[in-house]
N, C-alpha and C positions, 0 to 999 in steps of 0.2 A: 087369752089362752095361757095356761101355766107353762113353765119351762119344761116340765116333765112331759106334758102332752105334746108340746111343740117338738121336742127331741124325738118322741116316738113317731111323730108324723113325717119327720125328715128322714130321707134315705138316699143313699148313693146307689142303691140296688133295687130300683123300682120293679124290674122284671121279676126279681125274686119274691117281691110282695105279691105280685099277680100269680106267680107259680105256687106260692104258699096257699093262696085262696083256692086255687084249682086243686091242690093236693087235699085241702079240707073237703072240697066237694067230692073228690074221688074216694075219700075215706082212707087215704094213704097215711096220714099222720096218726090217726086213731089205730090203724092196723100195726104200724111200726112201734107205737108206744105200748102195744099189747104183747110184743115179742118178749119172751122171758130171757133175760140176760143176767147171768149170775156174777155180777160185779157190784161192788159197793157204791153207794150214792153218797156224795158229800153235798156239793151245791147243786150239781146237775146229774140226772140219771144217766146210765149208760145208753138208754134209748135216745135221750136228747142229744148225746154226743154222736150217735150213729146218724141221726137225722141231720145234725149240723154238717157231718161229712157229706151227706147226700146234697145238701144245699150248696156246699163248697164246690162240689162237682158241677152242679147246675150253673154256678157262677163262673165256671171255667177257670177256677184257680189252679195253676199248674203245680203248686206245692202246698202241702198241708200247713206249713208254717205261715202261708199267706192269709190264712184265716185270721191271724192276729197281727201279722207284720206287714200286710199290704198297705198301700197308701190310703185305702179306704177299708179298714179292717171289718170284716164280716161280723166278728164277735162283738163289735161295739154298735152294731146296727139294731136298735131296739124295734124299729118298724118291721124289719124282716123277721125277727124273733116272734113278734106278736102275730104276724101273718101265718107263721108256721106253728102257732098256738104254744109258744114257749115263753117262759118268763125271761129268758136271756140265753146267751151262748157261752160255752166254756172256752178257755184258752186252747189253742191248737195242741198244746202238750197233753192236755187231758183227753182230747179227742184221740191223739196218737196212742196213749196208754190203753184207752178203751178198745180201739181197733186191734192192737197187739194182743189184748187179753181175750178176744173172742175165740170161742171153741169152734171147731168145724161145724158142729150141730147148730150153734147159734148163727153162724154166718149163712148156713143153708136155710135157716128159718127166715132170716132177713131177705134172702134171695127169693124165697117162696112168696113172701108178702109182695115184693116188687113185681114178681111174675104174675101174681093173681090180679094186681091192679093194672098192669100194662097189657096183659094178654087180650082182654076184650077190646082195648083200643087198637092194638095191632091187627086183630082179627077183622075188625070193622074196616080198617084202611085197606087190608088185603082184599076183602070182599068188594069194596068200592072200586079198587083198581081193576079187579077182574071183570066187574060188571061194565066198566067203561072201556077197557082195552082188550079184554078176553085173554090177557096174559100178564105175567109179571116179569119185570126185567130187573135183575140185581146188578148194580154197578158198584163193584168193590174196588178199593184202592189197594193194590198189591205191592206198592212201593214201601221201602223201609221207612 
């Protein structure tokens, strides 16, 4: 196995690889990449950086800079990038600039994509819970 293939197969973020494959199955990646974002592209598109931010959230990274500065930097994980159908990831500073440059309309378009993908999944779970228990119970944490 070549060194490039071996490094693409090695990951410290195996769950993100699985989630990337699931996101492909749901059409999430294709839908997010189709959102029109009016920012320039150098190495990575603004859509890639928004997707990278979503992956960082799924990874549980508490700070945006952890994308690049964590002990296992997400932006260096080629296996995760490939699972999310990306050639690679941008440095966290590029992600930050892209997020800061989003207009309200662009942010709402991204939210609409996420809602369109997640709504059927949520509806299915609610219907299943109602069928099994005939009621829903919401357990919210009201602590600070």
